[in-house]
C-alpha positions in Angstrom: 21.3 0.1 -22.0 18.0 1.8 -22.7 17.2 5.3 -21.8 14.5 5.0 -19.1 11.5 7.0 -18.2 9.3 6.3 -15.1 5.8 7.7 -15.2 4.4 8.1 -11.6 6.9 8.9 -8.8 5.1 7.7 -5.7 6.0 4.8 -3.4 6.6 2.5 -6.3 7.9 4.7 -9.1 10.5 6.7 -7.2 12.6 3.7 -6.1 12.4 2.3 -9.6 13.6 5.5 -11.1 16.3 6.1 -8.6 17.8 2.6 -8.9 17.8 2.7 -12.7 19.5 6.1 -12.5 22.5 4.5 -10.9 23.1 2.7 -14.2 21.7 4.9 -17.0 20.0 8.2 -17.6 16.4 8.4 -16.3 13.5 10.8 -16.9 11.2 10.8 -13.8 7.8 12.1 -14.8 4.8 13.0 -12.6 1.9 15.3 -13.1 2.1 16.5 -9.5 4.3 19.6 -9.8 4.7 19.8 -6.0 6.1 16.3 -6.0 8.5 17.2 -8.8 9.6 20.3 -6.8 10.4 18.3 -3.7 12.3 15.6 -5.6 14.3 18.2 -7.4 15.3 19.5 -4.0 16.4 15.9 -3.2 13.6 15.3 -0.6 11.2 12.4 -0.6 8.1 12.8 1.6 7.3 9.1 1.2 10.5 8.2 3.1 11.2 5.5 0.5 14.4 7.1 -0.7 17.2 8.8 1.1 19.0 10.7 -1.6 22.2 10.8 0.5 22.4 7.1 -0.3 22.4 7.8 -4.0 25.0 10.6 -4.6 25.6 10.0 -8.3 22.2 9.8 -10.0 21.7 10.5 -13.7 18.0 11.5 -13.3 15.8 14.4 -14.3 12.5 15.0 -12.5 9.9 16.7 -14.6 6.2 17.3 -15.3 7.0 18.2 -19.0 5.7 15.6 -21.4 8.2 16.6 -24.0 11.0 15.3 -21.8 9.6 11.7 -22.1 10.6 11.7 -25.8 14.2 11.4 -24.7 13.5 7.9 -23.4 12.9 4.6 -25.3 12.0 2.4 -22.4 8.9 3.7 -20.5 7.8 2.3 -17.1 4.3 3.1 -15.9 4.0 3.0 -12.1 0.8 4.9 -11.3 -1.7 4.0 -8.7 -4.7 1.7 -9.5 -7.3 2.5 -6.8 -10.9 1.5 -6.4 -13.9 3.9 -6.4 -16.6 4.3 -3.8 -18.4 1.3 -5.2 -15.2 -0.8 -4.8 -14.8 -1.1 -8.6 -11.5 -0.7 -10.3 -10.6 3.0 -11.1 -8.4 2.8 -14.1 -8.3 6.6 -14.7 -4.6 6.9 -13.6 -3.3 4.1 -15.8 -5.5 5.4 -18.7 -4.1 8.9 -18.2 -0.5 7.6 -18.1 -1.1 5.7 -21.3 -2.3 8.8 -23.0 0.8 10.7 -21.8 3.2 7.9 -22.9 1.4 7.7 -26.3 2.2 11.3 -27.0 5.9 10.6 -26.5 6.1 7.2 -28.2 8.5 6.7 -31.0 9.4 3.8 -33.3 11.5 1.2 -31.4 10.2 2.2 -27.9 9.1 -0.3 -25.2 6.4 0.4 -22.6 6.3 -1.7 -19.4 3.4 -1.4 -17.0 4.0 -2.0 -13.3 0.6 -0.9 -11.9 -1.5 -3.6 -10.4 -4.4 -4.5 -12.7 -6.7 -7.5 -13.5 -5.6 -9.8 -16.3 -6.3 -8.2 -19.7 -6.0 -4.5 -18.8 -2.5 -4.1 -20.5 -3.5 -5.6 -23.8 -7.2 -4.8 -24.0 -7.2 -1.2 -22.6 -3.6 0.2 -22.5 -2.2 -0.9 -25.9 -5.2 0.4 -27.9 -4.7 3.8 -26.2 -1.0 3.8 -27.0 -1.7 3.0 -30.7 -4.5 5.6 -31.0 -2.5 8.5 -29.4 0.8 7.7 -31.1 -0.4 6.6 -34.5 2.0 3.7 -34.2 1.4 -0.1 -34.5 2.0 -2.3 -31.5 4.2 -5.3 -32.4 5.6 -3.5 -35.4 6.6 0.0 -34.2 6.7 -0.4 -30.4 6.4 -3.2 -27.9 4.7 -3.6 -24.5 5.4 -5.7 -21.4 4.1 -6.0 -17.9 6.3 -6.3 -14.7 4.3 -6.2 -11.5 5.6 -4.0 -8.7 6.5 -5.7 -5.5 7.7 -2.8 -3.4 6.5 -2.8 0.2 6.2 0.7 1.6 8.3 1.4 4.6 10.2 -1.9 4.2 14.0 -1.2 4.2 14.9 -4.9 3.8 12.8 -6.0 0.8 13.7 -3.2 -1.5 13.3 -2.9 -5.3 16.7 -4.5 -6.1 16.3 -7.3 -3.6 13.0 -8.8 -4.7 12.8 -11.2 -7.7 11.2 -9.2 -10.6 8.5 -10.9 -12.6 8.7 -9.7 -16.2 6.6 -10.4 -19.3 6.5 -9.2 -22.9 4.3 -9.2 -25.9 6.8 -11.4 -27.8 10.0 -13.3 -27.2 12.3 -10.4 -28.4 10.6 -7.8 -26.2 10.6 -10.2 -23.2 14.4 -10.6 -23.6 15.0 -6.9 -23.7 12.7 -6.2 -20.7 14.4 -9.0 -18.7 17.8 -7.8 -19.6 16.9 -4.2 -18.7 15.5 -5.0 -15.3 18.4 -7.5 -14.6 20.8 -4.6 -14.8 19.5 -3.2 -11.5 17.6 -6.0 -9.8 20.2 -8.1 -7.8 17.6 -10.8 -7.0 17.2 -11.6 -10.7 14.1 -11.8 -12.9 11.5 -14.4 -13.6 10.1 -14.6 -17.1 6.4 -15.1 -17.1 4.9 -16.9 -20.2 2.6 -14.0 -21.0 1.4 -10.5 -20.0 -1.8 -11.9 -18.6 0.0 -14.5 -16.5 2.2 -11.7 -15.0 -0.9 -9.5 -14.3 -2.7 -12.5 -12.6 0.4 -13.4 -10.6 0.5 -9.9 -9.0 -3.2 -9.6 -8.3 -3.3 -13.0 -6.5 -0.2 -12.2 -4.3 -2.2 -9.6 -2.4 -5.5 -11.6 -2.6 -3.8 -14.6 -1.0 -2.6 -12.4 1.9 -6.0 -10.8 2.2 -7.8 -14.1 2.5 -5.3 -15.5 5.1 -5.6 -12.4 7.2 -9.3 -12.6 7.0 -9.2 -16.1 8.4 -7.3 -15.0 11.5 -9.5 -11.9 11.8 -12.5 -14.2 11.9 -10.8 -16.4 14.4 -10.2 -13.4 16.6 -14.0 -12.5 16.5 -14.8 -16.1 17.4 -12.2 -16.4 20.2 -13.4 -13.1 21.7 -16.8 -14.7 22.2 -15.0 -17.6 23.9 -12.9 -15.3 26.1 -9.7 -16.8 24.5 -6.6 -14.6 23.6 -6.1 -15.0 19.8 -2.4 -14.3 19.9 -1.8 -17.0 22.5 -3.7 -19.4 20.3 -1.7 -18.5 17.2 1.6 -18.8 19.1 0.6 -22.3 20.3 -0.6 -23.4 16.9 2.6 -21.9 15.3 4.8 -24.5 17.0 3.7 -26.9 14.1 6.2 -26.6 11.2 3.6 -26.0 8.5 1.3 -23.5 10.3 1.1 -20.2 8.4 2.1 -17.3 10.6 -0.6 -14.7 9.9 -1.8 -12.3 12.6 -5.1 -10.5 12.9 -5.2 -6.8 12.1 -6.5 -3.9 10.0 -6.2 -4.5 6.3 -5.8 -1.2 4.5 -3.4 0.5 2.2 -3.2 0.7 -1.6 -2.6 -3.1 -2.2 -4.0 -5.8 0.0 -7.3 -4.0 0.7 -7.7 -3.0 -2.9 -6.2 -5.6 -5.3 -8.8 -8.4 -4.6 -11.5 -6.1 -6.0 -9.7 -6.0 -9.3 -9.8 -9.8 -9.6 -13.4 -10.1 -8.4 -14.5 -7.4 -10.8 -13.0 -9.3 -13.8 -14.4 -12.6 -12.5 -17.9 -11.1 -12.2 -17.6 -9.7 -15.8 -17.0 -13.3 -16.9 -20.1 -14.5 -15.0 -18.5 -16.0 -11.9 -19.2 -14.7 -8.4 -16.1 -15.2 -6.2 -17.2 -16.6 -2.8 -14.0 -16.9 -0.8 -12.3 -13.7 -1.9 -15.3 -11.5 -1.3 -16.0 -13.2 2.0 -12.5 -12.4 3.1 -12.9 -8.8 2.1 -16.2 -8.5 4.0 -14.5 -9.9 7.2 -11.5 -7.5 6.9 -13.8 -4.5 6.3 -15.8 -5.4 9.4 -12.8 -5.4 11.8 -12.7 -1.6 12.4 -16.3 -1.8 13.6 -15.5 -4.8 15.7 -12.7 -2.9 17.4 -14.7 0.2 18.0 -17.6 -1.8 19.5 -15.3 -3.7 21.8 -13.8 -0.3 23.0 -17.2 1.1 23.9 -18.2 -2.1 25.7 -15.0 -2.0 27.8 -15.7 1.6 28.7 -19.2 0.9 29.8 -18.2 -2.2 31.8 -15.7 0.0 33.6 -18.2 2.8 34.4 -16.9 5.2 31.8 -19.6 7.2 29.9 -18.4 7.2 26.2 -19.9 10.7 25.6 -17.8 12.2 28.4 -14.5 10.6 27.5 -11.6 11.2 25.1 -10.1 8.3 23.3 -6.5 8.5 22.2 -5.6 6.6 19.1 -1.9 5.8 18.4 -1.2 5.9 14.7 -3.3 6.7 11.6 -1.2 5.4 8.7 -2.1 2.1 7.0 1.1 0.4 8.3 3.9 1.0 10.7 6.9 3.3 10.1 5.4 4.7 6.9 3.7 8.0 6.2 1.2 6.5 3.7 -2.4 7.3 4.7 -4.1 5.7 1.7 -7.1 3.5 2.6 -6.2 3.6 6.3 -8.7 1.5 8.2 -7.9 3.4 11.4 -10.1 6.1 9.9 -13.0 3.6 10.0 -12.4 3.0 13.7 -12.5 6.7 14.3 -15.8 7.0 12.3 -17.4 4.2 14.3 -16.3 5.7 17.7 -17.6 9.2 16.7 -21.0 7.6 16.0 -21.1 6.8 19.7 -20.5 10.5 20.6 -16.9 9.9 21.7 -14.2 12.6 21.3 -11.2 11.1 19.6 -7.6 12.5 19.4 -5.0 11.0 17.1 -1.3 10.8 17.6 0.6 10.1 14.4 4.4 10.6 14.2 5.0 9.7 10.5 2.2 11.2 8.4 1.8 14.8 7.3 -0.8 16.8 9.3 -1.7 18.5 6.1 -2.3 15.2 4.3 -4.4 13.8 7.2 -6.6 16.9 7.2 -6.9 17.1 3.4 -7.6 13.3 3.0 -9.8 12.6 6.0 -10.5 15.9 7.8 -8.6 14.4 10.8 -6.3 16.5 13.0 -3.2 14.6 14.1 -0.7 15.5 16.8 2.9 14.6 16.2 3.9 15.2 19.9 2.5 13.8 23.1 2.5 17.2 24.9 -0.6 18.5 23.1 -2.7 15.4 23.9 -5.6 15.7 26.4 -5.6 13.3 29.3 -7.3 10.1 28.3 -8.4 7.0 30.1 -8.7 5.0 26.9 -5.9 4.3 24.4 -6.1 2.4 21.2 -2.8 1.2 19.8 -3.7 1.1 16.1 -0.2 1.3 14.4 3.0 0.0 15.9 5.4 2.7 14.8 9.0 2.2 16.1 8.8 5.7 17.7 6.3 4.2 20.2 8.9 3.2 22.8 8.0 2.0 26.3 9.6 5.2 27.7 7.3 7.4 25.7 4.1 5.3 26.2 4.6 5.0 29.9 3.9 8.8 30.1 0.6 8.2 28.4 -0.6 4.9 29.7 -1.0 4.0 33.4 -2.5 1.1 35.3 -5.9 2.7 35.3 -6.0 3.0 31.5 -8.1 0.9 29.2 -5.8 -0.3 26.4 -7.0 -1.7 23.1 -4.0 -3.2 21.4 -4.7 -3.7 17.7 -1.1 -4.6 16.8 -0.2 -6.4 20.0 2.6 -4.1 20.9 1.4 -2.6 24.2 1.0 -5.6 26.4 4.5 -5.5 28.0 4.1 -1.9 29.2 0.5 -2.2 30.6 -0.8 -4.1 33.6 -4.3 -2.6 33.7 -7.4 -3.3 31.6 -6.1 -4.7 28.4 -7.6 -6.3 25.2 -5.8 -7.3 22.0 -7.3 -8.2 18.6 
C-alpha cells in the first residue's frame, strides 16, 4: 500500500483523505491554516465527515509542505472555479502542482481529482511538476487522473460507494492507481483508456445534468405563460417508463453551474462554438431573475407595495442539508429583489453567518425568532430542518409563498406559486 497525501481538504479532499486513512497512513495538506486547525481538533465545518465514525485514523493534517515528502502517492483535490468572465480559473490546480512538485521524489505517483477540461493534466500540470521537481515524467514519476464524484451533503452516495473512474499515463501506473483506489472504494474502479478520456468523462457528467435541468427550467417559463403547473406536467409525463425525471430549480454550486464552462472554453479554443451547452447555461442563469420578477408581480397583484414589504427567503446554500455557499443562485434572487427596493431577510440553518457575510455581504438568521413579520416567503432551499411545524409559525393563509423547491405546497393554502 502506498503512503498517501491529499492536497486540498475541502468537500472532496477530506472524505478521500479520511477513507484512505482507514487503510494506510495519510498526509492531509491544505494551505488554509484555519482549516487545518479545525481538522486537528476533529471538527469538519463542511459536515462531510463525522470523526466519531472514524475512530482509528492514521492521518496527519498539516500546512507544512515538508510533510508531503513522506508520501509517494499524491492526490490533488483542489477547487477549479471560474472567474468573473466565466473562464476557467486554474490558479488552485496550478498552485497545488507547484506544491507537489517541491515534494516530488523518484517513484512517486500524482493523481489529479479536480474537474478540468481534457488536456489540463498533461499539458499544464505535468510540465509544472517536471519544472519544479527537476524530475522526468514517465521515467522518475508518473501521473494519473481520477475525477471526483462526491456529492456534498449526500450521505448515501459517498466516496467508497461510487464507482471510481481511474486513468494513468501508462499501463503500469494505471494498474497501481486502480489497485490503490480499489483498496478503499467498495463500488470498484473503472479503468479509462487515457487521462483525457477520464477528464472528459467528468466534465460531461455535470454538463449533461446542466442541460437537462435547463430544459425543464425553460419548460417552467413556458408553462408559466400558459398558467400550467410545471410539477403537475412532469408528474404526468413521468408515468412513461423512459421519461427522465429532472425538476426545475436553481443551478449553482461548484460543479453543475461551473463545469460546463470548462468544456465550452476548450471547445472555443479549438474553433467550435457550443450551442446547446451555452444555451442551457443561459437559461439556468436566467432563472433567479425569473423567480424574482414573478415574486414582484404577485405582490403587486395582491396590493402589496414592494418597497414597503419584507420578503423572507428560506435557505441560502446552493443545495439542501449542506453548508456550502459557493456559487449560490439564491444570492442572485436577492440581488434582483433588492433592485426593486425590497427589504430581504434570509433564514439559513446550515451555513456559517460569518461565511455568508464574508462571501456575499448577506446577514443570515439561524433561528426564526429574530425574523421580522413578513407577508411574502420564498422557499429557496429545502433543508430538512424546515418542518411543517416550524414553517406553520412563519406562513399563514394570507402569505404569498414562492416555492422554488416544491416543498411548501402541503402546508400552505393561500397564494402559492411554484417553479
